[in-house]
Residue frames relative to the residue before (quaternion, step in Angstrom):
aa qw qx qy qz dx dy dz
X 1.0000 0.0000 0.0000 0.0000 0.00 0.00 0.00
X 0.3981 -0.7557 0.4542 0.2533 3.56 1.12 -0.47
X 0.4172 0.6903 -0.4938 0.3250 3.61 1.20 0.09
X 0.8473 0.0843 -0.0954 0.5156 3.56 -1.04 0.88
X 0.6473 -0.5614 0.3131 0.4097 3.56 1.13 0.59
X 0.6023 0.5548 -0.3622 0.4453 3.59 1.25 0.21
X 0.3343 -0.7079 0.5814 0.2215 3.56 -1.15 0.61
X 0.1548 0.8080 -0.5378 0.1842 3.57 0.04 1.33
X 0.3288 -0.7343 0.5597 0.1987 3.56 -0.86 0.97
X 0.6849 -0.5892 0.2927 0.3132 3.52 -1.25 0.60
X 0.6809 0.4192 -0.3169 0.5101 3.64 1.18 0.13
X 0.0906 -0.7871 0.6092 0.0337 3.57 -0.86 1.02
X 0.4170 -0.6999 0.5285 0.2387 3.56 -1.14 0.71
X 0.1844 -0.7861 0.5847 0.0790 3.56 -0.40 1.26
X 0.2364 -0.8310 0.4980 0.0750 3.56 -0.67 1.15
X 0.3759 0.7413 -0.4746 0.2896 3.57 1.16 0.55
X 0.7951 0.2606 -0.1008 0.5383 3.57 1.06 -0.78
X 0.0885 0.8318 -0.5400 0.0933 3.58 0.80 0.99
X 0.6325 -0.5564 0.3677 0.3939 3.61 -1.13 0.55
X 0.2582 -0.7740 0.5662 0.1171 3.55 -1.08 0.78
X 0.0271 -0.7593 0.6495 0.0314 3.52 -1.25 0.57
X 0.8314 -0.0935 -0.0076 0.5477 3.54 -0.55 1.23
X 0.7618 -0.4407 0.1952 0.4329 3.53 0.92 1.00
X 0.7168 0.3431 -0.2549 0.5509 3.60 1.26 0.06
X 0.6495 -0.5265 0.3679 0.4069 3.57 -1.21 0.44
X 0.3625 -0.7224 0.5565 0.1924 3.55 -0.93 1.00
X 0.2391 -0.8203 0.5051 0.1219 3.58 0.01 1.29
X 0.6403 0.5378 -0.3406 0.4298 3.61 0.97 -0.77
X 0.6671 0.4606 -0.3086 0.4976 3.60 0.95 -0.79
X 0.6054 0.5489 -0.3487 0.4588 3.58 1.08 -0.68
X 0.6174 0.5400 -0.3413 0.4591 3.60 1.02 -0.73
X 0.6497 0.5086 -0.3194 0.4660 3.58 0.93 -0.86
X 0.6593 0.5067 -0.3068 0.4631 3.57 0.98 -0.83
X 0.6243 0.5281 -0.3271 0.4737 3.58 1.02 -0.81
X 0.6536 0.5200 -0.3163 0.4499 3.60 0.91 -0.89
X 0.6572 0.5057 -0.3085 0.4660 3.58 0.91 -0.91
X 0.6545 0.5388 -0.2993 0.4379 3.55 0.95 -0.95
X 0.7116 0.4413 -0.2578 0.4821 3.58 0.82 -0.98
X 0.6256 0.5480 -0.3383 0.4404 3.57 1.00 -0.75
X 0.6810 0.4779 -0.2781 0.4801 3.58 1.15 -0.63
X 0.6104 -0.6036 0.3315 0.3914 3.58 1.29 0.06
X 0.5478 0.5970 -0.4055 0.4232 3.58 1.26 0.19
X 0.1733 -0.8511 0.4954 0.0126 3.56 -0.99 0.83
X 0.6507 0.5644 -0.3072 0.4045 3.63 1.20 -0.35
X 0.0447 -0.7920 0.6083 -0.0264 3.57 -0.77 1.14
X 0.1243 -0.8158 0.5646 0.0149 3.57 -0.88 1.00
X 0.0734 0.7796 -0.6165 0.0823 3.56 -0.64 1.15
X 0.1939 -0.7694 0.5916 0.1427 3.60 -1.27 -0.29
X 0.6132 -0.5373 0.4383 0.3784 3.53 -1.22 0.56
X 0.7105 0.4824 -0.2534 0.4453 3.59 1.02 -0.83
X 0.5867 0.5522 -0.3899 0.4460 3.65 1.21 -0.14
X 0.3740 -0.7816 0.4518 0.2125 3.56 -0.12 1.30
X 0.8564 0.1200 -0.1276 0.4858 3.55 -0.76 1.14
X 0.5284 0.6839 -0.3928 0.3142 3.58 1.22 -0.40
X 0.6747 0.4913 -0.3132 0.4532 3.60 0.84 -0.90
X 0.6460 0.5092 -0.3163 0.4727 3.58 1.00 -0.78
X 0.6601 0.5198 -0.3067 0.4473 3.58 0.96 -0.87
X 0.6950 0.4614 -0.2962 0.4651 3.58 0.90 -0.84
X 0.5370 0.5741 -0.4180 0.4552 3.61 1.17 -0.33
X 0.7110 0.4597 -0.2562 0.4664 3.56 0.86 -1.00
X 0.7449 0.4423 -0.2270 0.4449 3.57 0.89 -0.95
X 0.8028 0.2622 -0.1068 0.5247 3.58 1.10 -0.67
X 0.7547 0.4476 -0.2573 0.4049 3.57 0.40 -1.27
X 0.7266 0.4308 -0.2464 0.4751 3.58 0.93 -0.87
X 0.7232 0.4527 -0.2331 0.4666 3.60 1.25 -0.21
X 0.7765 0.2694 -0.1481 0.5500 3.61 1.22 -0.29
X 0.5856 -0.5589 0.4403 0.3883 3.61 -1.16 0.54
X 0.5777 -0.6398 0.3860 0.3285 3.57 -0.96 0.88
X 0.6978 0.4799 -0.2959 0.4418 3.61 1.02 -0.59
X 0.5700 0.6113 -0.3719 0.4039 3.61 1.27 0.12
X 0.7874 0.2014 -0.1203 0.5700 3.61 1.23 -0.04
X 0.3127 -0.6866 0.6115 0.2385 3.53 -1.38 0.26
X 0.1152 -0.7912 0.5992 0.0410 3.56 -0.94 0.93
X 0.1111 -0.7786 0.6168 0.0312 3.53 -0.93 1.05
X 0.0610 0.7590 -0.6483 -0.0028 3.54 -1.16 0.64
X 0.3621 -0.7646 0.5181 0.1262 3.55 -1.31 0.31
X 0.2983 -0.7375 0.5851 0.1575 3.51 -1.30 0.58
X 0.1266 -0.8009 0.5845 0.0299 3.58 -0.61 1.20
X 0.1477 -0.8473 0.5064 0.0629 3.56 0.36 1.25
X 0.6420 0.5524 -0.3129 0.4298 3.59 1.20 -0.47
X 0.6176 0.5309 -0.3564 0.4579 3.62 1.23 -0.07
X 0.8613 -0.1907 0.0863 0.4629 3.57 -0.48 1.28
X 0.5070 0.6218 -0.4496 0.3926 3.60 1.06 0.63
X 0.1303 -0.8187 0.5580 0.0374 3.55 -0.56 1.19
X 0.7569 0.2165 -0.1539 0.5970 3.58 1.31 -0.15
X 0.6140 -0.5458 0.4075 0.3989 3.55 -1.23 0.35
X 0.5957 0.5719 -0.3687 0.4268 3.58 1.10 -0.61
X 0.6454 0.5079 -0.3190 0.4730 3.58 1.04 -0.76
X 0.6448 0.5051 -0.3211 0.4755 3.58 1.05 -0.73
X 0.6621 0.5061 -0.3094 0.4580 3.59 0.90 -0.88
X 0.6144 0.5873 -0.3425 0.4003 3.58 1.08 -0.75
X 0.5329 0.6205 -0.4150 0.3986 3.60 1.17 -0.42
X 0.6199 0.5525 -0.3439 0.4385 3.58 1.05 -0.75
X 0.6730 0.4901 -0.2953 0.4686 3.58 0.88 -0.92
X 0.6279 0.5262 -0.3316 0.4678 3.56 1.05 -0.76
X 0.6568 0.5113 -0.3095 0.4598 3.58 0.95 -0.85
X 0.6327 0.5215 -0.3351 0.4641 3.59 0.98 -0.79
X 0.6750 0.4940 -0.2904 0.4647 3.56 0.95 -0.89
X 0.7065 0.4794 -0.2789 0.4396 3.58 0.83 -0.97
X 0.7180 0.4172 -0.2570 0.4944 3.60 1.02 -0.72
X 0.2577 -0.7766 0.5281 0.2270 3.57 1.08 -0.70
X 0.3912 0.7882 -0.4177 0.2265 3.56 1.28 0.25
X 0.4403 -0.7024 0.4597 0.3184 3.61 1.15 -0.43
X 0.7487 -0.1536 0.1175 0.6341 3.56 1.07 -0.82
X 0.3506 -0.7174 0.5553 0.2324 3.56 -1.29 0.24
X 0.4460 -0.6905 0.5060 0.2611 3.54 -0.91 0.96
X 0.7783 0.0658 -0.0118 0.6243 3.56 1.05 -0.83
X 0.0245 -0.7880 0.6151 -0.0078 3.59 -0.81 1.00
X 0.1298 -0.8298 0.5426 0.0134 3.54 -0.73 1.11
X 0.3585 -0.6181 0.6451 0.2708 3.49 -1.24 0.62
X 0.3461 -0.8386 0.4062 0.1094 3.50 -0.45 1.36
X 0.8884 -0.0092 -0.0047 0.4589 3.53 -0.99 1.04
X 0.0966 0.7955 -0.5849 0.1251 3.55 0.62 1.14
X 0.5082 0.6285 -0.4905 0.3259 3.54 -1.23 0.55
X 0.8410 0.1414 -0.1307 0.5056 3.51 -1.22 0.67
X 0.8400 -0.1955 0.1378 0.4870 3.60 -1.05 -0.78
X 0.5740 0.6188 -0.3770 0.3815 3.60 1.23 -0.23
X 0.6015 0.6381 -0.3567 0.3223 3.57 1.05 -0.75
X 0.6561 0.5698 -0.3399 0.3595 3.59 0.87 -0.88
X 0.5528 0.6145 -0.4056 0.3902 3.60 1.13 -0.50
X 0.6645 0.5072 -0.3075 0.4546 3.59 0.97 -0.80
X 0.6300 0.4914 -0.3181 0.5103 3.56 1.21 -0.53
X 0.6669 0.5293 -0.3055 0.4262 3.56 0.84 -1.03
X 0.7617 0.3645 -0.1906 0.5006 3.59 0.99 -0.83
X 0.4259 -0.7355 0.4400 0.2897 3.60 1.31 0.29
X 0.2270 0.8298 -0.4842 0.1598 3.54 1.02 0.78
X 0.5363 0.6138 -0.4091 0.4104 3.57 1.21 -0.34
X 0.6981 0.4277 -0.2676 0.5081 3.59 0.96 -0.83
X 0.6245 0.5632 -0.3365 0.4238 3.57 1.00 -0.84
X 0.6883 0.4775 -0.3014 0.4554 3.59 0.87 -0.87
X 0.6106 0.5314 -0.3547 0.4679 3.60 1.13 -0.53
X 0.6111 0.5370 -0.3459 0.4675 3.57 1.11 -0.65
X 0.6374 0.5172 -0.3205 0.4728 3.58 1.03 -0.76
X 0.6327 0.5204 -0.3302 0.4688 3.55 1.07 -0.71
X 0.6650 0.5096 -0.3049 0.4529 3.56 0.91 -0.91
X 0.6723 0.4919 -0.2958 0.4675 3.59 1.12 -0.62
X 0.5502 -0.6468 0.3746 0.3722 3.59 1.30 -0.10
X 0.5308 0.6435 -0.4086 0.3705 3.59 1.24 0.06
X 0.7407 0.2066 -0.1504 0.6213 3.56 1.33 -0.21
X 0.3107 -0.7517 0.5490 0.1923 3.58 -0.99 0.81
X 0.8080 0.0390 0.0196 0.5875 3.59 0.94 -0.91
X 0.1981 -0.7991 0.5644 0.0606 3.55 -0.97 0.96
X 0.1681 0.7685 -0.6054 0.1212 3.57 -0.96 0.91
X 0.3165 -0.7363 0.5514 0.2315 3.55 -1.19 -0.43
X 0.3524 -0.6814 0.5913 0.2487 3.52 -1.30 0.45
X 0.1692 -0.8316 0.5287 -0.0175 3.52 -1.04 0.84
X 0.0322 0.7662 -0.6408 0.0357 3.55 -1.05 0.90
X 0.5501 0.5785 -0.4559 0.3936 3.58 0.00 1.22
X 0.7691 -0.3891 0.2635 0.4332 3.56 -1.23 -0.43
X 0.6034 -0.5536 0.4165 0.3950 3.59 -1.18 0.42
X 0.6043 0.5627 -0.3619 0.4327 3.59 1.10 -0.62
X 0.6724 0.4735 -0.3010 0.4828 3.58 0.96 -0.82
X 0.6143 0.5390 -0.3471 0.4599 3.59 1.03 -0.71
X 0.6427 0.5245 -0.3171 0.4595 3.57 0.96 -0.87
X 0.6593 0.5107 -0.3082 0.4576 3.58 0.97 -0.87
X 0.6498 0.5137 -0.3207 0.4593 3.60 0.95 -0.83
X 0.6979 0.4684 -0.2815 0.4629 3.57 0.88 -0.92
X 0.5963 0.5341 -0.3631 0.4768 3.59 1.16 -0.50
X 0.7018 0.4621 -0.2620 0.4747 3.57 1.02 -0.84
X 0.8098 0.1892 -0.0655 0.5514 3.58 1.09 -0.70
X 0.0295 -0.8367 0.5466 -0.0181 3.58 0.46 1.21
X 0.5543 0.6243 -0.3903 0.3880 3.60 1.24 -0.25
X 0.5154 0.6298 -0.4310 0.3898 3.60 1.21 -0.27
X 0.3739 -0.7911 0.4521 0.1729 3.56 -0.74 1.08
X 0.8026 0.0103 0.0208 0.5961 3.60 1.14 -0.52
X 0.2478 -0.7424 0.6030 0.1542 3.54 -1.33 0.30
X 0.2322 -0.7493 0.6044 0.1390 3.56 -1.07 0.80
X 0.0283 -0.8387 0.5397 -0.0674 3.57 -0.55 1.23
X 0.4479 -0.6359 0.5510 0.3025 3.55 -1.26 0.51
X 0.1364 0.7909 -0.5772 0.1504 3.56 -0.49 1.24
X 0.2454 0.7261 -0.6234 0.1549 3.55 -0.95 0.96
X 0.6606 -0.5525 0.3208 0.3942 3.56 -1.16 0.45
X 0.6249 0.5379 -0.3483 0.4459 3.62 1.14 -0.51
X 0.7421 0.3932 -0.2084 0.5012 3.60 1.07 -0.76
X 0.3644 0.7822 -0.4618 0.2050 3.58 1.28 -0.14
X 0.8008 0.1229 -0.0620 0.5829 3.58 0.94 -0.88
X 0.2878 0.7571 -0.5248 0.2618 3.58 1.21 0.51
X 0.4334 -0.7364 0.4463 0.2659 3.63 -0.65 1.05
X 0.6321 0.5132 -0.3389 0.4714 3.60 1.23 -0.30
X 0.7579 0.3758 -0.2019 0.4935 3.58 0.69 -1.10
X 0.0808 -0.8488 0.5146 0.0907 3.59 1.03 -0.86
X 0.0235 0.8491 -0.5257 0.0452 3.57 0.88 0.97
X 0.6732 0.5129 -0.3128 0.4312 3.56 0.79 -1.01
X 0.7058 0.4709 -0.2827 0.4474 3.57 0.76 -0.98
X 0.6318 0.5095 -0.3417 0.4737 3.60 1.01 -0.69
X 0.6269 0.5303 -0.3237 0.4702 3.58 1.00 -0.84
X 0.6750 0.4987 -0.2965 0.4559 3.58 0.91 -0.92
X 0.6156 0.5322 -0.3483 0.4654 3.61 1.06 -0.65
X 0.6575 0.5117 -0.3120 0.4566 3.57 0.90 -0.93
X 0.6838 0.4783 -0.2899 0.4686 3.57 0.92 -0.85
X 0.5897 0.5697 -0.3629 0.4427 3.58 1.12 -0.68
X 0.7075 0.4261 -0.2412 0.5096 3.55 1.10 -0.76
X 0.5117 -0.6779 0.4007 0.3436 3.58 1.27 0.07
X 0.4761 0.6801 -0.4359 0.3477 3.58 1.19 0.41
X 0.3903 -0.6785 0.5618 0.2677 3.59 -0.91 0.85
X 0.3279 -0.7720 0.5298 0.1254 3.53 -1.18 0.71
X 0.1788 -0.6988 0.6780 0.1417 3.52 -1.20 0.74
X 0.2665 -0.7961 0.5290 0.1241 3.57 -0.78 1.01
X 0.0848 -0.7627 0.6400 0.0381 3.53 -0.99 0.97
X 0.8219 0.2421 -0.2016 0.4746 3.55 -1.32 0.42
X 0.1738 0.8072 -0.5513 0.1199 3.65 0.84 0.79
X 0.7311 0.3418 -0.2135 0.5505 3.59 1.18 -0.56
X 0.4527 -0.7312 0.4159 0.2956 3.58 1.31 0.41
X 0.7149 -0.4578 0.2537 0.4637 3.55 0.79 1.07
X 0.7158 -0.4298 0.2396 0.4955 3.59 1.18 0.56
X 0.5121 0.6809 -0.4152 0.3190 3.59 1.19 -0.30
X 0.7014 0.4533 -0.2834 0.4714 3.59 1.02 -0.68
X 0.4960 0.5787 -0.4556 0.4598 3.56 1.29 0.33
X 0.7764 0.1673 -0.0922 0.6007 3.57 1.25 -0.48
X 0.0714 0.8174 -0.5666 0.0753 3.61 0.55 1.11
X 0.7286 -0.3760 0.2917 0.4926 3.64 -1.20 -0.05
X 0.6385 -0.5751 0.3568 0.3664 3.57 -1.09 0.75
X 0.6259 0.5488 -0.3492 0.4302 3.58 1.03 -0.73
X 0.6429 0.4865 -0.3150 0.5008 3.60 1.16 -0.57
X 0.6036 0.5494 -0.3466 0.4623 3.58 1.02 -0.79
X 0.6504 0.5376 -0.3176 0.4325 3.59 0.91 -0.91
X 0.6223 0.5467 -0.3430 0.4430 3.58 1.00 -0.80
X 0.7159 0.4535 -0.2584 0.4637 3.57 0.83 -0.97
X 0.6782 0.5071 -0.3006 0.4388 3.58 0.92 -0.87
X 0.6205 0.5276 -0.3522 0.4611 3.59 1.08 -0.55
X 0.6783 0.4767 -0.2864 0.4802 3.58 1.10 -0.66
X 0.7989 0.0013 0.0473 0.5996 3.59 0.89 -0.96
X 0.2201 -0.8351 0.4874 0.1286 3.62 0.21 1.23
X 0.7192 0.4618 -0.2580 0.4505 3.60 1.03 -0.71
X 0.6140 0.5740 -0.3496 0.4139 3.58 1.19 -0.41
X 0.4905 -0.6385 0.4967 0.3239 3.57 -1.06 0.69
X 0.5723 -0.5872 0.4443 0.3609 3.55 -1.15 0.60
X 0.6197 0.5564 -0.3429 0.4344 3.60 1.04 -0.75
X 0.5963 0.5987 -0.3675 0.3884 3.60 1.05 -0.69
X 0.6064 0.5602 -0.3591 0.4353 3.58 1.07 -0.64
X 0.6569 0.5189 -0.3123 0.4491 3.56 0.98 -0.83
X 0.6741 0.4849 -0.2976 0.4711 3.58 0.90 -0.90
X 0.6717 0.4999 -0.3053 0.4535 3.59 0.93 -0.85
X 0.5843 0.5650 -0.3688 0.4510 3.59 1.06 -0.68
X 0.6920 0.4758 -0.2759 0.4676 3.57 0.86 -0.97
X 0.6880 0.5019 -0.2841 0.4405 3.57 0.89 -0.94
X 0.6283 0.5685 -0.3290 0.4170 3.57 1.19 -0.49
X 0.5546 0.6278 -0.3930 0.3793 3.59 1.20 -0.34
X 0.5143 -0.6469 0.4730 0.3053 3.57 -1.11 0.72
X 0.8131 0.3028 -0.2080 0.4515 3.53 -1.21 0.57
X 0.4984 0.6558 -0.4262 0.3740 3.58 1.22 0.36
X 0.3796 -0.7156 0.5411 0.2258 3.57 -0.83 1.01
X 0.7522 -0.2407 0.1878 0.5840 3.56 0.80 -1.04
X 0.3515 -0.7061 0.5776 0.2106 3.55 -1.32 0.39
X 0.2876 -0.7858 0.5286 0.1426 3.56 -0.59 1.17
X 0.0559 -0.7671 0.6385 0.0282 3.53 -0.92 0.95
X 0.3135 -0.7706 0.5307 0.1621 3.57 -0.67 1.15
X 0.0443 -0.8583 0.5112 -0.0063 3.55 0.39 1.24
X 0.2267 -0.8240 0.5162 0.0554 3.54 -0.86 1.09
X 0.7972 0.0994 -0.0792 0.5902 3.60 1.24 -0.07
X 0.6960 -0.4869 0.3355 0.4074 3.55 -1.30 0.28
X 0.6187 0.5618 -0.3470 0.4256 3.59 1.02 -0.75
X 0.6543 0.4940 -0.3111 0.4806 3.57 0.97 -0.83
X 0.6245 0.5360 -0.3353 0.4585 3.58 1.00 -0.77
X 0.6812 0.4900 -0.2941 0.4576 3.60 0.81 -0.98
X 0.6375 0.5221 -0.3328 0.4585 3.58 0.99 -0.78
X 0.6700 0.4986 -0.3057 0.4573 3.60 0.84 -0.93
X 0.6695 0.5001 -0.3062 0.4559 3.57 0.92 -0.86
X 0.6114 0.6012 -0.3512 0.3761 3.59 1.02 -0.76
X 0.7950 0.2800 -0.1590 0.5141 3.60 0.96 -0.73
X 0.6848 0.4759 -0.3025 0.4614 3.61 1.20 -0.30
X 0.4869 0.6849 -0.4360 0.3221 3.61 1.18 -0.36
X 0.8040 0.1777 -0.0809 0.5616 3.59 0.94 -0.88
X 0.2306 0.8175 -0.5051 0.1531 3.59 1.16 0.51
X 0.0565 -0.8118 0.5811 -0.0096 3.57 -0.82 1.06
X 0.7093 -0.3847 0.2659 0.5275 3.58 1.24 0.12
X 0.5239 -0.6388 0.4692 0.3119 3.55 -1.27 0.38
X 0.4533 -0.6610 0.5257 0.2852 3.55 -1.16 0.64
X 0.6642 -0.4816 0.3743 0.4323 3.56 -1.28 0.24
X 0.6400 0.5300 -0.3261 0.4508 3.58 1.00 -0.77
X 0.6577 0.5001 -0.3076 0.4720 3.58 0.98 -0.81
X 0.6317 0.5225 -0.3294 0.4684 3.59 1.01 -0.77
X 0.6220 0.5384 -0.3335 0.4605 3.56 1.07 -0.72
X 0.6418 0.5183 -0.3246 0.4626 3.60 1.02 -0.76
X 0.6142 0.5338 -0.3425 0.4696 3.58 1.05 -0.74
X 0.6571 0.5072 -0.3119 0.4623 3.56 0.92 -0.89
X 0.6368 0.5169 -0.3282 0.4685 3.59 1.00 -0.77
X 0.6361 0.5205 -0.3244 0.4682 3.58 1.02 -0.79
X 0.6438 0.5128 -0.3207 0.4687 3.58 0.97 -0.83
X 0.6570 0.5046 -0.3074 0.4682 3.57 0.98 -0.84
X 0.6364 0.5198 -0.3272 0.4666 3.58 1.04 -0.74
X 0.6372 0.5123 -0.3283 0.4731 3.59 0.96 -0.79
X 0.6572 0.5230 -0.3070 0.4476 3.58 1.02 -0.82
X 0.6462 0.5327 -0.3221 0.4415 3.60 1.18 -0.49
X 0.5561 0.6054 -0.3979 0.4072 3.59 1.20 -0.40
X 0.4450 -0.7318 0.4439 0.2635 3.62 -0.66 1.07
X 0.0047 0.8007 -0.5949 0.0697 3.54 -0.57 1.23
X 0.5910 -0.4999 0.4610 0.4338 3.55 -1.30 0.14
X 0.3399 -0.8085 0.4421 0.1880 3.63 -0.44 1.16
X 0.2053 0.7959 -0.5354 0.1942 3.56 0.86 1.00
X 0.2103 -0.7914 0.5646 0.1031 3.58 -0.88 0.96
X 0.4354 -0.7301 0.4188 0.3194 3.60 1.36 0.21
X 0.2402 0.7609 -0.5612 0.2201 3.58 0.94 0.80
X 0.2523 -0.8321 0.4534 0.1960 3.55 1.35 -0.52
X 0.2590 0.7427 -0.5614 0.2572 3.58 1.05 0.69
X 0.6033 0.5712 -0.3446 0.4372 3.57 1.11 -0.72
X 0.6548 0.5360 -0.3110 0.4327 3.56 0.99 -0.87
X 0.6308 0.5636 -0.3332 0.4165 3.56 1.09 -0.69
X 0.7626 0.3497 -0.1936 0.5086 3.60 1.14 -0.54
X 0.5027 0.6671 -0.4279 0.3452 3.61 1.23 -0.17
X 0.3674 -0.7633 0.4835 0.2206 3.63 -0.59 1.07
X 0.7115 0.4340 -0.2503 0.4927 3.60 1.23 -0.37
X 0.3848 -0.7451 0.4648 0.2842 3.61 1.32 0.03
X 0.1877 0.8029 -0.5365 0.1797 3.58 0.91 0.95
X 0.4295 -0.6880 0.5266 0.2548 3.56 -1.06 0.78
X 0.0892 -0.8608 0.4999 0.0333 3.54 0.50 1.24
X 0.7102 0.4496 -0.2860 0.4600 3.60 0.69 -1.02
X 0.6410 0.5195 -0.3286 0.4596 3.60 1.01 -0.73
X 0.6265 0.5303 -0.3261 0.4689 3.57 1.06 -0.77
X 0.6814 0.4865 -0.2915 0.4626 3.57 0.97 -0.86
X 0.6246 0.5240 -0.3519 0.4599 3.60 1.01 -0.70
X 0.6400 0.5159 -0.3204 0.4708 3.59 1.01 -0.81
X 0.6441 0.5131 -0.3196 0.4687 3.58 1.00 -0.79
X 0.6401 0.5159 -0.3204 0.4706 3.58 1.04 -0.74
X 0.5705 0.5666 -0.3728 0.4631 3.60 1.13 -0.60
X 0.6681 0.5051 -0.3005 0.4564 3.54 0.89 -0.95
X 0.6519 0.5171 -0.3102 0.4597 3.59 0.96 -0.84
X 0.7117 0.4757 -0.2614 0.4459 3.57 0.89 -0.94
X 0.8476 0.2293 -0.0587 0.4749 3.56 0.75 -1.07
X 0.3137 -0.7890 0.4797 0.2213 3.58 1.33 -0.08
X 0.4829 0.6323 -0.4388 0.4177 3.55 1.07 0.86
X 0.2629 -0.8211 0.4874 0.1384 3.55 -0.01 1.31
X 0.6380 0.5327 -0.3351 0.4438 3.59 1.00 -0.79
X 0.6716 0.4841 -0.2973 0.4756 3.58 0.92 -0.89
X 0.6470 0.5202 -0.3242 0.4536 3.58 0.98 -0.79
X 0.6504 0.4929 -0.3155 0.4842 3.57 0.98 -0.80
X 0.6199 0.5369 -0.3367 0.4628 3.58 1.06 -0.70
X 0.6387 0.5151 -0.3151 0.4770 3.56 1.03 -0.81
X 0.6428 0.5171 -0.3243 0.4629 3.58 0.96 -0.85
X 0.6484 0.5228 -0.3149 0.4551 3.57 0.99 -0.84
X 0.6926 0.4739 -0.2724 0.4707 3.56 0.98 -0.89
X 0.7548 0.4275 -0.2272 0.4427 3.57 0.71 -1.08
X 0.7404 0.3539 -0.2117 0.5308 3.56 1.17 -0.51
X 0.7633 0.4152 -0.2287 0.4390 3.56 0.42 -1.22
X 0.7362 0.4275 -0.2517 0.4603 3.59 0.77 -0.99
X 0.6674 0.4634 -0.3038 0.4976 3.57 1.26 -0.21
X 0.5682 -0.6611 0.3563 0.3364 3.56 1.23 0.42
X 0.4868 0.6640 -0.4291 0.3715 3.54 1.19 0.49
X 0.5113 -0.6165 0.4992 0.3307 3.56 -1.24 0.52
X 0.5071 -0.6666 0.4636 0.2891 3.56 -1.14 0.65
X 0.6941 -0.4956 0.3348 0.4005 3.53 -1.27 0.45
X 0.6098 0.5907 -0.3428 0.4022 3.57 1.10 -0.66
X 0.6584 0.5160 -0.3099 0.4519 3.60 1.22 -0.32
X 0.3813 0.7351 -0.4753 0.2971 3.58 1.29 0.12
X 0.2472 -0.7819 0.5591 0.1225 3.60 -0.93 0.96
X 0.4681 -0.7281 0.4082 0.2900 3.58 1.32 0.31
X 0.2798 0.7934 -0.5031 0.1975 3.60 1.04 0.67
X 0.4043 -0.7574 0.4349 0.2714 3.60 1.16 -0.53
X 0.4221 0.7176 -0.4700 0.2932 3.61 1.21 -0.03
X 0.6098 0.5745 -0.3422 0.4254 3.57 1.08 -0.76
X 0.6775 0.5022 -0.2958 0.4487 3.57 0.93 -0.90
X 0.6136 0.5382 -0.3447 0.4637 3.58 1.12 -0.60
X 0.7215 0.4440 -0.2408 0.4736 3.59 1.11 -0.70
X 0.5901 0.6315 -0.3583 0.3530 3.62 1.17 -0.47
X 0.3225 -0.7705 0.5154 0.1918 3.63 -0.56 1.11
X 0.6526 0.5012 -0.3132 0.4740 3.58 1.27 -0.31
X 0.3672 -0.7673 0.4540 0.2651 3.59 1.33 0.00
X 0.2352 0.7786 -0.5365 0.2249 3.57 0.98 0.91
X 0.4198 -0.6614 0.5598 0.2701 3.56 -1.11 0.75
X 0.1535 -0.8703 0.4601 0.0858 3.54 0.57 1.24
X 0.6580 0.5176 -0.3291 0.4368 3.59 0.87 -0.86
X 0.6434 0.5153 -0.3121 0.4723 3.55 1.00 -0.82
X 0.6871 0.4811 -0.2877 0.4623 3.59 0.90 -0.90
X 0.6229 0.5220 -0.3496 0.4661 3.60 1.08 -0.62
X 0.6126 0.5202 -0.3554 0.4772 3.60 1.06 -0.62
X 0.6185 0.5345 -0.3395 0.4654 3.59 1.07 -0.72
X 0.6233 0.5288 -0.3328 0.4701 3.60 1.00 -0.82
X 0.6423 0.5212 -0.3254 0.4582 3.59 0.95 -0.85
X 0.6933 0.4918 -0.2782 0.4473 3.56 0.90 -0.94
X 0.7696 0.4025 -0.1879 0.4587 3.57 0.92 -0.97
X 0.8182 0.2798 -0.1178 0.4883 3.59 0.94 -0.86
X 0.7716 0.3613 -0.1878 0.4887 3.58 1.08 -0.59
X 0.4598 0.6942 -0.4496 0.3233 3.59 1.25 -0.03
């Protein structure tokens, strides 16, 4: 594509979900996947200090087996994880260099900005520190990954125009999701002229197994194509995209992705129409109509994570994946310091504040029954 002076094809190998064998990363299978990926002409690999075992695995599977100029390697710094000083945050970079053996990083990201995580990068002056690493030649391109509102993204990019790219969660299911706001975040990045790296195009695997009514739409159009391929192609078709990361976990997933992305030239009008039909079908599925305005949270005496609980419940309704829904509840409620639905005292103040007139107490009992039992 030529973005940032690099020749990168539209599929990137996300290394967060590498194959496992007896509870550890299967390096031998990872080597086979790396070989297939490079043989097909793809070159972008994405790992992170926070991905347990991933940096070490990619050293063995890629860095020690191929010339350094044959691939691009990205990793990330999560200053908000157990770092009480700037020295501890900076040390993540040295650890990543050691674990990957890469010598330098083509793309280095400040990891998962947004909400309460962002201030760590300010507190530790990491914006200037990462530019110093770039000037020393240890980093070629600097950017950040982001999970929050378009308003916060706009503020960060206004404060730090030196950032060269942004990594965003974008997929057709979240495109107009009022929580994720993929479209609006993408539009903010483009307004600032920043190229985008896309993560979660298949929504952690959920869009490989969407509701049957969505599967039917895609299979009638392209019976031989995998359902997951539609999600990746939707993301890759957007303008200003450097690459689309797919967190491939086995050789079969790798072969499938390569089969349709090797010669990808964009989506046809007919294919775009199918995506729109899928989005409309998802919108027809009855969900808790929470818009995450969080007026309920402002009056809740127990500080319950109401909107997060409802989003997790909607995951269960859409994808019938109890493990993923419980994971969402843990992330959106527990990790954000909110009380769980089980702590509701049934006072009703939330329902008085809700502009959507949701029967919040009833829905919280449903969350308890389905996700917290």
